[in-house]
matplotlib code that plots the C-alpha trace (Angstrom):
import matplotlib.pyplot as plt

x = [-31.7, -35.2, -35.5, -37.9, -37.0, -40.1, -42.9, -40.9, -39.4, -36.9, -33.6, -30.8, -27.1, -24.6, -21.2, -18.9, -16.0, -18.1, -18.7, -20.6, -21.5, -19.8, -22.7, -26.1, -27.1, -30.8, -31.8, -35.4, -36.9, -39.1, -42.9, -44.2, -41.0, -39.9, -36.8, -35.4, -35.1, -32.2, -30.8, -27.9, -26.6, -25.4, -22.5, -20.7, -21.3, -19.9, -16.6, -16.1, -17.9, -17.0, -18.3, -21.7, -24.9, -27.5, -31.3, -33.5, -37.1, -40.2, -42.6, -45.6, -48.4, -49.3, -48.8, -52.1, -51.3, -49.2, -50.3, -47.2, -45.1, -45.1, -45.4, -44.4, -47.5, -50.2, -49.2, -52.5, -51.6, -48.3, -49.3, -50.7, -49.1, -45.5, -46.1, -47.5, -44.7, -42.1, -43.3, -42.8, -39.4, -38.4, -39.6, -37.8, -34.5, -34.8, -35.3, -32.4, -29.8, -30.9, -30.4, -27.2, -25.7, -25.3, -26.1, -27.8, -24.3, -23.5, -26.7, -27.3, -30.8, -30.7, -33.4, -34.4, -37.4, -40.2, -37.7, -35.4, -38.3, -38.8, -35.0, -35.3, -38.7, -37.5, -33.9, -34.5, -37.2, -36.2, -35.5, -32.1, -30.8, -28.8, -25.2, -26.1, -28.9, -28.7, -31.7, -31.4, -34.0, -36.1, -37.7, -38.4, -42.1, -42.3, -39.9, -42.2, -40.2, -37.0, -34.9, -36.5, -34.6, -31.0, -28.4, -27.9, -27.3, -25.1, -27.3, -26.5, -29.0, -28.3, -30.4, -30.3, -31.0, -33.3, -35.5, -39.1, -40.6, -39.3, -38.0, -34.4, -35.8, -37.0, -33.4, -32.7, -35.9, -35.0, -31.5, -32.9, -35.5, -33.0, -30.6, -33.3, -33.5, -29.7, -29.1, -26.5, -27.0, -24.3, -25.7, -24.6, -26.0, -25.9, -26.1, -28.3, -29.4, -33.1, -34.9, -32.4, -29.0, -26.0, -22.5, -21.3, -24.3, -23.6, -19.8, -20.5, -22.8, -20.4, -17.6, -20.0, -21.0, -17.3, -16.9, -19.6, -19.8, -17.2, -16.0]
y = [20.6, 19.5, 15.8, 13.4, 10.7, 8.7, 10.9, 14.1, 16.4, 19.2, 20.6, 18.1, 19.0, 16.4, 16.1, 19.0, 16.7, 14.7, 11.0, 8.9, 10.5, 9.5, 10.9, 12.5, 15.6, 16.3, 19.8, 20.5, 24.0, 25.8, 26.3, 28.6, 28.4, 25.9, 24.2, 27.4, 28.9, 26.7, 25.5, 27.9, 26.1, 23.3, 25.4, 26.3, 22.8, 21.3, 23.0, 20.7, 17.8, 17.7, 14.2, 14.9, 15.0, 17.4, 17.0, 19.9, 18.6, 20.7, 19.9, 17.9, 20.3, 23.9, 26.1, 26.8, 30.4, 31.1, 29.1, 30.2, 28.2, 24.7, 23.0, 19.6, 19.6, 22.0, 23.9, 22.8, 19.1, 18.1, 14.4, 12.9, 15.6, 14.9, 11.2, 11.4, 13.7, 11.5, 8.5, 10.4, 11.6, 8.1, 6.8, 9.6, 8.9, 5.2, 5.8, 8.3, 6.1, 3.2, 5.3, 6.8, 3.6, 4.7, 3.3, 5.2, 5.5, 8.1, 10.2, 13.4, 14.8, 18.5, 21.2, 24.6, 25.4, 23.0, 21.2, 20.9, 19.4, 16.9, 16.0, 15.1, 13.4, 11.2, 10.7, 9.5, 7.0, 5.5, 1.8, 2.5, 5.6, 8.3, 9.0, 12.5, 15.0, 18.8, 20.8, 24.6, 26.5, 23.4, 21.4, 17.9, 17.4, 14.2, 11.9, 8.9, 6.0, 7.8, 5.4, 2.2, 1.3, 0.2, 2.9, 6.4, 9.0, 11.9, 15.0, 18.7, 21.3, 24.9, 27.8, 31.6, 33.1, 35.7, 33.4, 34.7, 32.0, 28.8, 29.9, 29.1, 27.1, 24.5, 23.5, 22.9, 20.9, 18.8, 18.1, 17.1, 14.8, 13.1, 12.6, 10.8, 8.3, 7.8, 10.3, 12.9, 15.9, 18.5, 22.0, 25.2, 28.5, 31.6, 34.6, 37.4, 35.4, 35.5, 32.8, 32.1, 30.5, 32.8, 32.0, 30.7, 28.4, 27.0, 26.6, 24.9, 22.5, 21.8, 21.1, 18.7, 16.8, 16.5, 14.2, 11.8, 11.9, 11.0, 14.0]
z = [3.3, 4.3, 5.2, 6.9, 9.3, 10.2, 11.3, 11.6, 9.0, 9.4, 8.5, 8.0, 7.8, 6.7, 8.3, 7.6, 6.7, 4.3, 4.2, 6.6, 10.0, 13.2, 15.3, 15.2, 17.1, 17.3, 18.1, 19.1, 19.0, 21.5, 21.7, 18.9, 16.8, 14.1, 12.8, 11.3, 14.8, 15.9, 12.5, 12.8, 15.8, 13.6, 12.2, 15.5, 16.7, 13.6, 14.2, 17.2, 15.6, 11.9, 11.6, 13.1, 11.2, 12.6, 12.5, 13.6, 13.3, 13.2, 16.0, 14.9, 15.7, 14.7, 17.8, 19.6, 20.1, 17.0, 14.0, 12.1, 14.6, 15.9, 19.3, 20.7, 22.9, 24.0, 27.2, 28.8, 28.3, 30.0, 30.2, 27.0, 24.8, 25.7, 25.5, 22.0, 20.8, 22.5, 20.5, 17.3, 18.3, 19.2, 15.9, 14.0, 15.8, 15.2, 11.5, 11.3, 13.0, 10.7, 7.6, 8.9, 10.1, 13.7, 17.2, 20.0, 21.7, 19.0, 19.4, 21.4, 22.1, 22.6, 22.7, 23.9, 26.1, 25.2, 23.0, 26.0, 27.9, 25.2, 25.1, 28.8, 28.4, 25.6, 26.4, 29.9, 28.9, 25.5, 25.6, 24.0, 25.6, 23.8, 24.7, 25.9, 26.6, 26.7, 27.9, 27.4, 29.4, 29.8, 32.6, 33.6, 33.0, 35.1, 36.9, 36.4, 34.8, 34.2, 36.3, 35.1, 32.0, 31.7, 30.9, 32.2, 29.5, 30.4, 31.0, 31.0, 32.1, 31.0, 32.3, 32.8, 36.2, 34.7, 32.7, 33.1, 30.8, 32.3, 35.7, 36.7, 39.7, 37.2, 36.5, 40.2, 40.5, 37.5, 38.8, 42.2, 40.7, 38.5, 41.3, 43.3, 40.4, 40.2, 37.3, 38.1, 35.8, 35.1, 35.4, 33.8, 35.3, 33.1, 35.4, 34.0, 31.0, 30.2, 28.1, 25.5, 24.5, 24.8, 23.5, 26.9, 27.1, 23.7, 24.2, 27.6, 25.9, 23.1, 25.7, 27.5, 24.3, 23.4, 26.4, 25.2, 21.4, 18.7, 16.8]

ax = plt.figure().add_subplot(projection="3d")
ax.plot(x, y, z, "-o")
ax.set_aspect("equal")
plt.show()
């Protein structure tokens, strides 16, 4: 179903087992796509997390190169753009957990490509940190401020070695930058994978989240 939380709207999936959710998993799509692109991930994840609610928001702006799609920020603006989108994501998550009766310790921020970049950008800077972050084929846009607030969310970086859109080296750079700020990320390398999420990448992320979220 379509639902809005604060400034963002998207596809919301209630817990598979019914009743009140025990966790919230936010899934953010990539540049030029929209919520429909990743909405199907909720089903396989719900098999492991029957109590989870899922929110797949649409990015706030029409894509500069594909007006049928959306973008979190213009590719030419990796400073003010992510900061503005991050504020909206933070407001949306705050509204969602208030409505769902959850705390940030029951929230995971996940995303693919530009959505993965935003999961790291927001999750490592929010005053109240999420329990876990998963970035598929993403990158750390900036390390400024990521080690200043209290709390260290669990972080997983997933990347294919044959990614020609966001190079595999970006995962290694992100891991090293976070380690320098006291954040140890778990990494999952997918040999031969291009820019995408394959079954092993997804199952690895689900196993990782199972260690940090209630089922």
